[in-house]
All heavy atoms as atom14 arrays in JSON, in Angstrom:
{
  "sequence": "MNTISNEGLTNIYASEPSVYYAEYPSQEQQNRYLVQGAIATLFVSLLILTSLAVS",
  "atom14_mask": [
    [1, 1, 1, 1, 1, 1, 1, 1, 0, 0, 0, 0, 0, 0],
    [1, 1, 1, 1, 1, 1, 1, 1, 0, 0, 0, 0, 0, 0],
    [1, 1, 1, 1, 1, 1, 1, 0, 0, 0, 0, 0, 0, 0],
    [1, 1, 1, 1, 1, 1, 1, 1, 0, 0, 0, 0, 0, 0],
    [1, 1, 1, 1, 1, 1, 0, 0, 0, 0, 0, 0, 0, 0],
    [1, 1, 1, 1, 1, 1, 1, 1, 0, 0, 0, 0, 0, 0],
    [1, 1, 1, 1, 1, 1, 1, 1, 1, 0, 0, 0, 0, 0],
    [1, 1, 1, 1, 0, 0, 0, 0, 0, 0, 0, 0, 0, 0],
    [1, 1, 1, 1, 1, 1, 1, 1, 0, 0, 0, 0, 0, 0],
    [1, 1, 1, 1, 1, 1, 1, 0, 0, 0, 0, 0, 0, 0],
    [1, 1, 1, 1, 1, 1, 1, 1, 0, 0, 0, 0, 0, 0],
    [1, 1, 1, 1, 1, 1, 1, 1, 0, 0, 0, 0, 0, 0],
    [1, 1, 1, 1, 1, 1, 1, 1, 1, 1, 1, 1, 0, 0],
    [1, 1, 1, 1, 1, 0, 0, 0, 0, 0, 0, 0, 0, 0],
    [1, 1, 1, 1, 1, 1, 0, 0, 0, 0, 0, 0, 0, 0],
    [1, 1, 1, 1, 1, 1, 1, 1, 1, 0, 0, 0, 0, 0],
    [1, 1, 1, 1, 1, 1, 1, 0, 0, 0, 0, 0, 0, 0],
    [1, 1, 1, 1, 1, 1, 0, 0, 0, 0, 0, 0, 0, 0],
    [1, 1, 1, 1, 1, 1, 1, 0, 0, 0, 0, 0, 0, 0],
    [1, 1, 1, 1, 1, 1, 1, 1, 1, 1, 1, 1, 0, 0],
    [1, 1, 1, 1, 1, 1, 1, 1, 1, 1, 1, 1, 0, 0],
    [1, 1, 1, 1, 1, 0, 0, 0, 0, 0, 0, 0, 0, 0],
    [1, 1, 1, 1, 1, 1, 1, 1, 1, 0, 0, 0, 0, 0],
    [1, 1, 1, 1, 1, 1, 1, 1, 1, 1, 1, 1, 0, 0],
    [1, 1, 1, 1, 1, 1, 1, 0, 0, 0, 0, 0, 0, 0],
    [1, 1, 1, 1, 1, 1, 0, 0, 0, 0, 0, 0, 0, 0],
    [1, 1, 1, 1, 1, 1, 1, 1, 1, 0, 0, 0, 0, 0],
    [1, 1, 1, 1, 1, 1, 1, 1, 1, 0, 0, 0, 0, 0],
    [1, 1, 1, 1, 1, 1, 1, 1, 1, 0, 0, 0, 0, 0],
    [1, 1, 1, 1, 1, 1, 1, 1, 1, 0, 0, 0, 0, 0],
    [1, 1, 1, 1, 1, 1, 1, 1, 0, 0, 0, 0, 0, 0],
    [1, 1, 1, 1, 1, 1, 1, 1, 1, 1, 1, 0, 0, 0],
    [1, 1, 1, 1, 1, 1, 1, 1, 1, 1, 1, 1, 0, 0],
    [1, 1, 1, 1, 1, 1, 1, 1, 0, 0, 0, 0, 0, 0],
    [1, 1, 1, 1, 1, 1, 1, 0, 0, 0, 0, 0, 0, 0],
    [1, 1, 1, 1, 1, 1, 1, 1, 1, 0, 0, 0, 0, 0],
    [1, 1, 1, 1, 0, 0, 0, 0, 0, 0, 0, 0, 0, 0],
    [1, 1, 1, 1, 1, 0, 0, 0, 0, 0, 0, 0, 0, 0],
    [1, 1, 1, 1, 1, 1, 1, 1, 0, 0, 0, 0, 0, 0],
    [1, 1, 1, 1, 1, 0, 0, 0, 0, 0, 0, 0, 0, 0],
    [1, 1, 1, 1, 1, 1, 1, 0, 0, 0, 0, 0, 0, 0],
    [1, 1, 1, 1, 1, 1, 1, 1, 0, 0, 0, 0, 0, 0],
    [1, 1, 1, 1, 1, 1, 1, 1, 1, 1, 1, 0, 0, 0],
    [1, 1, 1, 1, 1, 1, 1, 0, 0, 0, 0, 0, 0, 0],
    [1, 1, 1, 1, 1, 1, 0, 0, 0, 0, 0, 0, 0, 0],
    [1, 1, 1, 1, 1, 1, 1, 1, 0, 0, 0, 0, 0, 0],
    [1, 1, 1, 1, 1, 1, 1, 1, 0, 0, 0, 0, 0, 0],
    [1, 1, 1, 1, 1, 1, 1, 1, 0, 0, 0, 0, 0, 0],
    [1, 1, 1, 1, 1, 1, 1, 1, 0, 0, 0, 0, 0, 0],
    [1, 1, 1, 1, 1, 1, 1, 0, 0, 0, 0, 0, 0, 0],
    [1, 1, 1, 1, 1, 1, 0, 0, 0, 0, 0, 0, 0, 0],
    [1, 1, 1, 1, 1, 1, 1, 1, 0, 0, 0, 0, 0, 0],
    [1, 1, 1, 1, 1, 0, 0, 0, 0, 0, 0, 0, 0, 0],
    [1, 1, 1, 1, 1, 1, 1, 0, 0, 0, 0, 0, 0, 0],
    [1, 1, 1, 1, 1, 1, 0, 0, 0, 0, 0, 0, 0, 0]
  ],
  "atom14_positions": [
    [[0.84, -1.15, 0.0], [0.0, 0.0, 0.0], [0.9, 1.23, 0.0], [1.8, 1.34, 0.81], [-0.91, -0.01, 1.23], [-1.71, 1.24, 1.33], [-2.63, 1.55, 2.85], [-3.26, 0.04, 3.34], [0.0, 0.0, 0.0], [0.0, 0.0, 0.0], [0.0, 0.0, 0.0], [0.0, 0.0, 0.0], [0.0, 0.0, 0.0], [0.0, 0.0, 0.0]],
    [[0.67, 2.14, -0.89], [1.43, 3.39, -0.93], [0.7, 4.43, -0.1], [-0.48, 4.69, -0.31], [1.57, 3.91, -2.35], [2.43, 3.02, -3.21], [3.23, 2.26, -2.68], [2.29, 3.11, -4.49], [0.0, 0.0, 0.0], [0.0, 0.0, 0.0], [0.0, 0.0, 0.0], [0.0, 0.0, 0.0], [0.0, 0.0, 0.0], [0.0, 0.0, 0.0]],
    [[1.41, 5.01, 0.83], [0.84, 6.11, 1.61], [1.82, 7.25, 1.6], [3.02, 7.07, 1.42], [0.57, 5.69, 3.07], [1.8, 5.24, 3.65], [-0.45, 4.57, 3.14], [0.0, 0.0, 0.0], [0.0, 0.0, 0.0], [0.0, 0.0, 0.0], [0.0, 0.0, 0.0], [0.0, 0.0, 0.0], [0.0, 0.0, 0.0], [0.0, 0.0, 0.0]],
    [[1.32, 8.43, 1.78], [2.18, 9.61, 1.8], [2.03, 10.23, 3.18], [0.93, 10.48, 3.66], [1.76, 10.62, 0.71], [1.94, 9.95, -0.66], [2.58, 11.9, 0.81], [1.5, 10.8, -1.82], [0.0, 0.0, 0.0], [0.0, 0.0, 0.0], [0.0, 0.0, 0.0], [0.0, 0.0, 0.0], [0.0, 0.0, 0.0], [0.0, 0.0, 0.0]],
    [[3.18, 10.46, 3.83], [3.18, 11.03, 5.18], [2.88, 12.52, 5.11], [2.76, 13.12, 4.05], [4.53, 10.78, 5.85], [5.54, 11.5, 5.17], [0.0, 0.0, 0.0], [0.0, 0.0, 0.0], [0.0, 0.0, 0.0], [0.0, 0.0, 0.0], [0.0, 0.0, 0.0], [0.0, 0.0, 0.0], [0.0, 0.0, 0.0], [0.0, 0.0, 0.0]],
    [[2.77, 13.15, 6.29], [2.49, 14.59, 6.37], [3.6, 15.42, 5.75], [3.37, 16.54, 5.3], [2.26, 15.0, 7.82], [1.0, 14.38, 8.38], [0.1, 14.02, 7.63], [0.94, 14.24, 9.7], [0.0, 0.0, 0.0], [0.0, 0.0, 0.0], [0.0, 0.0, 0.0], [0.0, 0.0, 0.0], [0.0, 0.0, 0.0], [0.0, 0.0, 0.0]],
    [[4.82, 14.88, 5.73], [5.95, 15.6, 5.16], [6.03, 15.42, 3.65], [6.92, 15.96, 3.0], [7.27, 15.13, 5.78], [7.45, 15.48, 7.25], [6.78, 14.45, 8.15], [6.67, 13.27, 7.75], [6.35, 14.83, 9.24], [0.0, 0.0, 0.0], [0.0, 0.0, 0.0], [0.0, 0.0, 0.0], [0.0, 0.0, 0.0], [0.0, 0.0, 0.0]],
    [[5.15, 14.62, 3.06], [5.16, 14.4, 1.62], [6.04, 13.24, 1.2], [6.3, 13.05, 0.02], [0.0, 0.0, 0.0], [0.0, 0.0, 0.0], [0.0, 0.0, 0.0], [0.0, 0.0, 0.0], [0.0, 0.0, 0.0], [0.0, 0.0, 0.0], [0.0, 0.0, 0.0], [0.0, 0.0, 0.0], [0.0, 0.0, 0.0], [0.0, 0.0, 0.0]],
    [[6.52, 12.44, 2.15], [7.36, 11.29, 1.84], [6.5, 10.07, 1.54], [5.46, 9.86, 2.17], [8.3, 10.98, 3.01], [9.26, 12.1, 3.41], [10.0, 11.73, 4.68], [10.22, 12.41, 2.29], [0.0, 0.0, 0.0], [0.0, 0.0, 0.0], [0.0, 0.0, 0.0], [0.0, 0.0, 0.0], [0.0, 0.0, 0.0], [0.0, 0.0, 0.0]],
    [[6.94, 9.3, 0.58], [6.19, 8.09, 0.24], [6.68, 6.93, 1.1], [7.87, 6.69, 1.22], [6.39, 7.74, -1.24], [6.01, 8.86, -2.02], [5.56, 6.55, -1.63], [0.0, 0.0, 0.0], [0.0, 0.0, 0.0], [0.0, 0.0, 0.0], [0.0, 0.0, 0.0], [0.0, 0.0, 0.0], [0.0, 0.0, 0.0], [0.0, 0.0, 0.0]],
    [[5.74, 6.25, 1.7], [6.05, 5.07, 2.51], [5.63, 3.85, 1.71], [4.45, 3.59, 1.55], [5.3, 5.1, 3.83], [5.71, 6.29, 4.68], [6.87, 6.65, 4.7], [4.75, 6.9, 5.35], [0.0, 0.0, 0.0], [0.0, 0.0, 0.0], [0.0, 0.0, 0.0], [0.0, 0.0, 0.0], [0.0, 0.0, 0.0], [0.0, 0.0, 0.0]],
    [[6.6, 3.1, 1.22], [6.31, 1.9, 0.46], [6.89, 0.72, 1.24], [8.09, 0.48, 1.24], [6.92, 1.95, -0.95], [6.43, 3.17, -1.69], [6.6, 0.69, -1.71], [7.08, 3.37, -3.04], [0.0, 0.0, 0.0], [0.0, 0.0, 0.0], [0.0, 0.0, 0.0], [0.0, 0.0, 0.0], [0.0, 0.0, 0.0], [0.0, 0.0, 0.0]],
    [[6.02, 0.01, 1.92], [6.44, -1.14, 2.71], [5.67, -2.35, 2.23], [4.52, -2.24, 1.81], [6.17, -0.92, 4.2], [6.97, 0.22, 4.79], [6.36, 1.44, 5.07], [8.32, 0.08, 5.04], [7.09, 2.48, 5.6], [9.06, 1.11, 5.56], [8.44, 2.32, 5.84], [9.17, 3.35, 6.36], [0.0, 0.0, 0.0], [0.0, 0.0, 0.0]],
    [[6.29, -3.51, 2.32], [5.6, -4.74, 1.96], [4.53, -5.03, 2.99], [4.74, -4.87, 4.19], [6.6, -5.89, 1.9], [0.0, 0.0, 0.0], [0.0, 0.0, 0.0], [0.0, 0.0, 0.0], [0.0, 0.0, 0.0], [0.0, 0.0, 0.0], [0.0, 0.0, 0.0], [0.0, 0.0, 0.0], [0.0, 0.0, 0.0], [0.0, 0.0, 0.0]],
    [[3.38, -5.44, 2.52], [2.32, -5.81, 3.46], [2.62, -7.2, 4.0], [3.08, -8.08, 3.28], [0.96, -5.8, 2.76], [0.98, -6.71, 1.68], [0.0, 0.0, 0.0], [0.0, 0.0, 0.0], [0.0, 0.0, 0.0], [0.0, 0.0, 0.0], [0.0, 0.0, 0.0], [0.0, 0.0, 0.0], [0.0, 0.0, 0.0], [0.0, 0.0, 0.0]],
    [[2.35, -7.38, 5.28], [2.64, -8.65, 5.91], [1.5, -9.62, 5.67], [0.33, -9.27, 5.88], [2.85, -8.46, 7.41], [4.09, -7.64, 7.74], [4.32, -7.54, 9.23], [3.67, -8.28, 10.0], [5.16, -6.73, 9.63], [0.0, 0.0, 0.0], [0.0, 0.0, 0.0], [0.0, 0.0, 0.0], [0.0, 0.0, 0.0], [0.0, 0.0, 0.0]],
    [[1.81, -10.84, 5.23], [0.74, -11.81, 5.02], [0.17, -12.29, 6.35], [0.85, -12.27, 7.38], [1.43, -12.95, 4.27], [2.86, -12.83, 4.67], [3.12, -11.37, 4.89], [0.0, 0.0, 0.0], [0.0, 0.0, 0.0], [0.0, 0.0, 0.0], [0.0, 0.0, 0.0], [0.0, 0.0, 0.0], [0.0, 0.0, 0.0], [0.0, 0.0, 0.0]],
    [[-1.07, -12.71, 6.32], [-1.66, -13.24, 7.55], [-1.01, -14.59, 7.87], [-0.69, -15.37, 6.98], [-3.17, -13.4, 7.4], [-3.45, -14.24, 6.3], [0.0, 0.0, 0.0], [0.0, 0.0, 0.0], [0.0, 0.0, 0.0], [0.0, 0.0, 0.0], [0.0, 0.0, 0.0], [0.0, 0.0, 0.0], [0.0, 0.0, 0.0], [0.0, 0.0, 0.0]],
    [[-0.85, -14.86, 9.14], [-0.17, -16.07, 9.6], [-1.22, -17.14, 9.88], [-2.25, -16.87, 10.49], [0.64, -15.79, 10.87], [1.28, -17.06, 11.4], [1.69, -14.74, 10.59], [0.0, 0.0, 0.0], [0.0, 0.0, 0.0], [0.0, 0.0, 0.0], [0.0, 0.0, 0.0], [0.0, 0.0, 0.0], [0.0, 0.0, 0.0], [0.0, 0.0, 0.0]],
    [[-0.96, -18.35, 9.41], [-1.84, -19.47, 9.69], [-0.99, -20.73, 9.83], [0.1, -20.81, 9.3], [-2.9, -19.66, 8.61], [-2.34, -19.93, 7.24], [-2.13, -21.23, 6.8], [-2.0, -18.89, 6.38], [-1.6, -21.48, 5.55], [-1.46, -19.14, 5.13], [-1.28, -20.43, 4.72], [-0.74, -20.68, 3.48], [0.0, 0.0, 0.0], [0.0, 0.0, 0.0]],
    [[-1.5, -21.67, 10.57], [-0.77, -22.91, 10.79], [-1.14, -23.93, 9.72], [-2.3, -24.02, 9.3], [-1.09, -23.49, 12.17], [-0.55, -22.63, 13.29], [-1.37, -21.77, 14.01], [0.79, -22.68, 13.61], [-0.86, -20.97, 15.02], [1.31, -21.89, 14.63], [0.48, -21.03, 15.32], [0.98, -20.25, 16.32], [0.0, 0.0, 0.0], [0.0, 0.0, 0.0]],
    [[-0.16, -24.68, 9.29], [-0.41, -25.72, 8.29], [-1.16, -26.87, 8.95], [-0.99, -27.16, 10.13], [0.91, -26.22, 7.72], [0.0, 0.0, 0.0], [0.0, 0.0, 0.0], [0.0, 0.0, 0.0], [0.0, 0.0, 0.0], [0.0, 0.0, 0.0], [0.0, 0.0, 0.0], [0.0, 0.0, 0.0], [0.0, 0.0, 0.0], [0.0, 0.0, 0.0]],
    [[-1.99, -27.52, 8.15], [-2.73, -28.67, 8.65], [-2.01, -29.94, 8.24], [-1.41, -30.01, 7.18], [-4.14, -28.68, 8.08], [-4.97, -27.5, 8.52], [-6.35, -27.5, 7.9], [-6.73, -28.53, 7.3], [-7.05, -26.5, 8.04], [0.0, 0.0, 0.0], [0.0, 0.0, 0.0], [0.0, 0.0, 0.0], [0.0, 0.0, 0.0], [0.0, 0.0, 0.0]],
    [[-2.07, -30.94, 9.11], [-1.44, -32.22, 8.83], [-2.16, -32.86, 7.65], [-3.39, -32.82, 7.58], [-1.51, -33.12, 10.06], [-0.59, -34.3, 9.99], [0.77, -34.17, 10.2], [-1.08, -35.56, 9.69], [1.62, -35.26, 10.13], [-0.25, -36.66, 9.62], [1.11, -36.49, 9.83], [1.94, -37.57, 9.75], [0.0, 0.0, 0.0], [0.0, 0.0, 0.0]],
    [[-1.42, -33.43, 6.69], [-2.08, -34.01, 5.52], [-2.97, -35.19, 5.89], [-2.65, -35.97, 6.79], [-0.93, -34.47, 4.63], [0.27, -34.49, 5.48], [0.04, -33.55, 6.61], [0.0, 0.0, 0.0], [0.0, 0.0, 0.0], [0.0, 0.0, 0.0], [0.0, 0.0, 0.0], [0.0, 0.0, 0.0], [0.0, 0.0, 0.0], [0.0, 0.0, 0.0]],
    [[-4.09, -35.31, 5.17], [-5.02, -36.41, 5.42], [-4.4, -37.72, 4.95], [-3.36, -37.74, 4.28], [-6.33, -36.16, 4.69], [-6.11, -36.23, 3.28], [0.0, 0.0, 0.0], [0.0, 0.0, 0.0], [0.0, 0.0, 0.0], [0.0, 0.0, 0.0], [0.0, 0.0, 0.0], [0.0, 0.0, 0.0], [0.0, 0.0, 0.0], [0.0, 0.0, 0.0]],
    [[-5.06, -38.82, 5.28], [-4.54, -40.14, 4.88], [-4.48, -40.26, 3.36], [-3.55, -40.83, 2.81], [-5.42, -41.24, 5.48], [-4.84, -42.63, 5.29], [-3.51, -42.8, 6.01], [-3.33, -42.3, 7.11], [-2.58, -43.5, 5.4], [0.0, 0.0, 0.0], [0.0, 0.0, 0.0], [0.0, 0.0, 0.0], [0.0, 0.0, 0.0], [0.0, 0.0, 0.0]],
    [[-5.47, -39.69, 2.68], [-5.48, -39.74, 1.21], [-4.29, -38.97, 0.62], [-3.64, -39.43, -0.3], [-6.79, -39.14, 0.69], [-6.89, -39.14, -0.82], [-8.17, -38.49, -1.3], [-9.13, -38.41, -0.53], [-8.18, -38.05, -2.46], [0.0, 0.0, 0.0], [0.0, 0.0, 0.0], [0.0, 0.0, 0.0], [0.0, 0.0, 0.0], [0.0, 0.0, 0.0]],
    [[-4.0, -37.8, 1.19], [-2.85, -37.02, 0.72], [-1.55, -37.76, 1.01], [-0.63, -37.75, 0.18], [-2.84, -35.65, 1.4], [-3.93, -34.73, 0.92], [-3.99, -33.45, 1.74], [-3.71, -33.46, 2.94], [-4.35, -32.36, 1.09], [0.0, 0.0, 0.0], [0.0, 0.0, 0.0], [0.0, 0.0, 0.0], [0.0, 0.0, 0.0], [0.0, 0.0, 0.0]],
    [[-1.45, -38.39, 2.16], [-0.25, -39.14, 2.5], [-0.03, -40.29, 1.52], [1.09, -40.54, 1.09], [-0.33, -39.69, 3.92], [-0.26, -38.63, 4.99], [-0.42, -39.22, 6.38], [-0.19, -40.4, 6.6], [-0.83, -38.39, 7.33], [0.0, 0.0, 0.0], [0.0, 0.0, 0.0], [0.0, 0.0, 0.0], [0.0, 0.0, 0.0], [0.0, 0.0, 0.0]],
    [[-1.12, -40.96, 1.15], [-1.0, -42.05, 0.18], [-0.56, -41.53, -1.19], [0.23, -42.17, -1.87], [-2.33, -42.79, 0.06], [-2.67, -43.58, 1.31], [-1.79, -43.89, 2.12], [-3.94, -43.88, 1.51], [0.0, 0.0, 0.0], [0.0, 0.0, 0.0], [0.0, 0.0, 0.0], [0.0, 0.0, 0.0], [0.0, 0.0, 0.0], [0.0, 0.0, 0.0]],
    [[-1.09, -40.37, -1.57], [-0.69, -39.77, -2.84], [0.8, -39.42, -2.83], [1.5, -39.63, -3.82], [-1.52, -38.51, -3.12], [-2.38, -38.66, -4.35], [-3.08, -37.39, -4.7], [-4.19, -37.21, -3.76], [-4.66, -36.04, -3.35], [-4.13, -34.93, -3.79], [-5.65, -35.97, -2.5], [0.0, 0.0, 0.0], [0.0, 0.0, 0.0], [0.0, 0.0, 0.0]],
    [[1.27, -38.86, -1.71], [2.7, -38.53, -1.59], [3.55, -39.79, -1.68], [4.63, -39.78, -2.28], [3.0, -37.82, -0.26], [2.35, -36.46, -0.12], [1.97, -35.98, 1.13], [2.12, -35.64, -1.22], [1.39, -34.74, 1.28], [1.52, -34.4, -1.09], [1.16, -33.96, 0.17], [0.58, -32.74, 0.31], [0.0, 0.0, 0.0], [0.0, 0.0, 0.0]],
    [[3.08, -40.87, -1.1], [3.81, -42.13, -1.14], [3.92, -42.65, -2.58], [5.0, -43.06, -3.02], [3.12, -43.17, -0.25], [3.79, -44.53, -0.15], [5.15, -44.39, 0.52], [2.91, -45.47, 0.64], [0.0, 0.0, 0.0], [0.0, 0.0, 0.0], [0.0, 0.0, 0.0], [0.0, 0.0, 0.0], [0.0, 0.0, 0.0], [0.0, 0.0, 0.0]],
    [[2.83, -42.59, -3.32], [2.84, -43.04, -4.72], [3.74, -42.15, -5.55], [4.54, -42.63, -6.37], [1.4, -43.07, -5.29], [1.41, -43.28, -6.79], [0.58, -44.13, -4.61], [0.0, 0.0, 0.0], [0.0, 0.0, 0.0], [0.0, 0.0, 0.0], [0.0, 0.0, 0.0], [0.0, 0.0, 0.0], [0.0, 0.0, 0.0], [0.0, 0.0, 0.0]],
    [[3.66, -40.83, -5.35], [4.51, -39.91, -6.11], [5.98, -40.14, -5.81], [6.83, -40.09, -6.71], [4.14, -38.46, -5.78], [2.81, -38.04, -6.35], [2.41, -36.64, -5.91], [3.06, -36.02, -5.08], [1.31, -36.15, -6.47], [0.0, 0.0, 0.0], [0.0, 0.0, 0.0], [0.0, 0.0, 0.0], [0.0, 0.0, 0.0], [0.0, 0.0, 0.0]],
    [[6.32, -40.42, -4.54], [7.7, -40.71, -4.18], [8.2, -41.99, -4.81], [9.34, -42.08, -5.26], [0.0, 0.0, 0.0], [0.0, 0.0, 0.0], [0.0, 0.0, 0.0], [0.0, 0.0, 0.0], [0.0, 0.0, 0.0], [0.0, 0.0, 0.0], [0.0, 0.0, 0.0], [0.0, 0.0, 0.0], [0.0, 0.0, 0.0], [0.0, 0.0, 0.0]],
    [[7.33, -43.0, -4.86], [7.72, -44.28, -5.48], [7.95, -44.1, -6.97], [8.92, -44.64, -7.53], [6.64, -45.32, -5.22], [0.0, 0.0, 0.0], [0.0, 0.0, 0.0], [0.0, 0.0, 0.0], [0.0, 0.0, 0.0], [0.0, 0.0, 0.0], [0.0, 0.0, 0.0], [0.0, 0.0, 0.0], [0.0, 0.0, 0.0], [0.0, 0.0, 0.0]],
    [[7.08, -43.35, -7.64], [7.25, -43.1, -9.08], [8.52, -42.31, -9.34], [9.28, -42.61, -10.27], [6.01, -42.38, -9.65], [4.81, -43.33, -9.63], [6.26, -41.88, -11.06], [3.49, -42.67, -9.97], [0.0, 0.0, 0.0], [0.0, 0.0, 0.0], [0.0, 0.0, 0.0], [0.0, 0.0, 0.0], [0.0, 0.0, 0.0], [0.0, 0.0, 0.0]],
    [[8.79, -41.3, -8.52], [10.0, -40.5, -8.7], [11.25, -41.34, -8.48], [12.23, -41.22, -9.23], [9.99, -39.31, -7.73], [0.0, 0.0, 0.0], [0.0, 0.0, 0.0], [0.0, 0.0, 0.0], [0.0, 0.0, 0.0], [0.0, 0.0, 0.0], [0.0, 0.0, 0.0], [0.0, 0.0, 0.0], [0.0, 0.0, 0.0], [0.0, 0.0, 0.0]],
    [[11.23, -42.22, -7.46], [12.37, -43.09, -7.2], [12.6, -44.04, -8.37], [13.75, -44.25, -8.8], [12.14, -43.89, -5.91], [11.92, -42.97, -4.83], [13.32, -44.78, -5.59], [0.0, 0.0, 0.0], [0.0, 0.0, 0.0], [0.0, 0.0, 0.0], [0.0, 0.0, 0.0], [0.0, 0.0, 0.0], [0.0, 0.0, 0.0], [0.0, 0.0, 0.0]],
    [[11.53, -44.61, -8.9], [11.63, -45.5, -10.05], [12.2, -44.77, -11.26], [13.08, -45.28, -11.96], [10.27, -46.09, -10.39], [10.21, -47.02, -11.6], [11.03, -48.27, -11.33], [8.78, -47.37, -11.92], [0.0, 0.0, 0.0], [0.0, 0.0, 0.0], [0.0, 0.0, 0.0], [0.0, 0.0, 0.0], [0.0, 0.0, 0.0], [0.0, 0.0, 0.0]],
    [[11.73, -43.55, -11.5], [12.19, -42.76, -12.64], [13.68, -42.45, -12.53], [14.43, -42.62, -13.49], [11.37, -41.46, -12.73], [11.75, -40.59, -13.88], [11.49, -40.97, -15.18], [12.37, -39.37, -13.65], [11.84, -40.16, -16.25], [12.72, -38.55, -14.71], [12.46, -38.95, -16.01], [0.0, 0.0, 0.0], [0.0, 0.0, 0.0], [0.0, 0.0, 0.0]],
    [[14.11, -42.01, -11.36], [15.53, -41.68, -11.16], [16.38, -42.93, -11.29], [17.47, -42.91, -11.89], [15.74, -40.98, -9.81], [17.22, -40.85, -9.48], [15.07, -39.62, -9.8], [0.0, 0.0, 0.0], [0.0, 0.0, 0.0], [0.0, 0.0, 0.0], [0.0, 0.0, 0.0], [0.0, 0.0, 0.0], [0.0, 0.0, 0.0], [0.0, 0.0, 0.0]],
    [[15.9, -44.04, -10.75], [16.64, -45.3, -10.87], [16.79, -45.71, -12.32], [17.87, -46.16, -12.74], [15.94, -46.41, -10.1], [15.87, -46.08, -8.73], [0.0, 0.0, 0.0], [0.0, 0.0, 0.0], [0.0, 0.0, 0.0], [0.0, 0.0, 0.0], [0.0, 0.0, 0.0], [0.0, 0.0, 0.0], [0.0, 0.0, 0.0], [0.0, 0.0, 0.0]],
    [[15.72, -45.59, -13.11], [15.8, -45.92, -14.53], [16.77, -44.99, -15.27], [17.5, -45.45, -16.16], [14.41, -45.86, -15.16], [13.47, -47.0, -14.8], [12.1, -46.77, -15.38], [14.04, -48.32, -15.26], [0.0, 0.0, 0.0], [0.0, 0.0, 0.0], [0.0, 0.0, 0.0], [0.0, 0.0, 0.0], [0.0, 0.0, 0.0], [0.0, 0.0, 0.0]],
    [[16.77, -43.72, -14.9], [17.72, -42.79, -15.53], [19.17, -43.2, -15.24], [20.03, -43.18, -16.12], [17.48, -41.37, -15.05], [16.28, -40.64, -15.63], [16.11, -39.29, -14.97], [16.43, -40.48, -17.13], [0.0, 0.0, 0.0], [0.0, 0.0, 0.0], [0.0, 0.0, 0.0], [0.0, 0.0, 0.0], [0.0, 0.0, 0.0], [0.0, 0.0, 0.0]],
    [[19.44, -43.56, -13.99], [20.79, -43.94, -13.61], [21.19, -45.23, -14.32], [22.31, -45.35, -14.85], [20.9, -44.09, -12.07], [20.76, -42.72, -11.41], [22.21, -44.77, -11.68], [20.68, -42.76, -9.9], [0.0, 0.0, 0.0], [0.0, 0.0, 0.0], [0.0, 0.0, 0.0], [0.0, 0.0, 0.0], [0.0, 0.0, 0.0], [0.0, 0.0, 0.0]],
    [[20.28, -46.22, -14.35], [20.58, -47.47, -15.02], [20.78, -47.28, -16.52], [21.66, -47.89, -17.12], [19.49, -48.5, -14.76], [19.41, -49.03, -13.33], [18.18, -49.92, -13.16], [20.67, -49.76, -12.96], [0.0, 0.0, 0.0], [0.0, 0.0, 0.0], [0.0, 0.0, 0.0], [0.0, 0.0, 0.0], [0.0, 0.0, 0.0], [0.0, 0.0, 0.0]],
    [[20.01, -46.39, -17.12], [20.17, -46.1, -18.54], [21.51, -45.44, -18.82], [22.21, -45.78, -19.79], [19.03, -45.18, -19.04], [17.78, -45.81, -18.79], [19.16, -44.88, -20.52], [0.0, 0.0, 0.0], [0.0, 0.0, 0.0], [0.0, 0.0, 0.0], [0.0, 0.0, 0.0], [0.0, 0.0, 0.0], [0.0, 0.0, 0.0], [0.0, 0.0, 0.0]],
    [[21.9, -44.5, -17.97], [23.19, -43.84, -18.18], [24.35, -44.81, -17.99], [25.37, -44.71, -18.68], [23.33, -42.64, -17.23], [23.4, -43.08, -15.88], [0.0, 0.0, 0.0], [0.0, 0.0, 0.0], [0.0, 0.0, 0.0], [0.0, 0.0, 0.0], [0.0, 0.0, 0.0], [0.0, 0.0, 0.0], [0.0, 0.0, 0.0], [0.0, 0.0, 0.0]],
    [[24.22, -45.77, -17.08], [25.26, -46.77, -16.89], [25.32, -47.72, -18.08], [26.4, -48.14, -18.5], [25.03, -47.55, -15.6], [25.27, -46.79, -14.31], [24.87, -47.64, -13.1], [26.72, -46.37, -14.19], [0.0, 0.0, 0.0], [0.0, 0.0, 0.0], [0.0, 0.0, 0.0], [0.0, 0.0, 0.0], [0.0, 0.0, 0.0], [0.0, 0.0, 0.0]],
    [[24.16, -48.06, -18.64], [24.12, -48.98, -19.77], [24.7, -48.33, -21.02], [25.35, -49.01, -21.83], [22.69, -49.42, -20.03], [0.0, 0.0, 0.0], [0.0, 0.0, 0.0], [0.0, 0.0, 0.0], [0.0, 0.0, 0.0], [0.0, 0.0, 0.0], [0.0, 0.0, 0.0], [0.0, 0.0, 0.0], [0.0, 0.0, 0.0], [0.0, 0.0, 0.0]],
    [[24.49, -47.05, -21.19], [24.97, -46.35, -22.39], [26.47, -46.12, -22.33], [27.17, -46.21, -23.34], [24.2, -45.01, -22.57], [24.82, -44.16, -23.65], [22.75, -45.28, -22.86], [0.0, 0.0, 0.0], [0.0, 0.0, 0.0], [0.0, 0.0, 0.0], [0.0, 0.0, 0.0], [0.0, 0.0, 0.0], [0.0, 0.0, 0.0], [0.0, 0.0, 0.0]],
    [[27.0, -45.86, -21.16], [28.42, -45.54, -21.05], [29.31, -46.76, -20.97], [28.98, -47.86, -20.99], [28.69, -44.69, -19.81], [28.37, -45.4, -18.64], [0.0, 0.0, 0.0], [0.0, 0.0, 0.0], [0.0, 0.0, 0.0], [0.0, 0.0, 0.0], [0.0, 0.0, 0.0], [0.0, 0.0, 0.0], [0.0, 0.0, 0.0], [0.0, 0.0, 0.0]]
  ]
}
């Protein structure tokens, strides 16, 4: 928010975001994270094995 003081100076400050606490992921979200981690691990493993096979 831009404001101008009584002296005519511009005050440009970042607005502070509201603070909130994160919620613990539900069981469904945890399962999704597990599947995504397994797929990522498989993908990286295949990349490493492919690079070893090519070289």
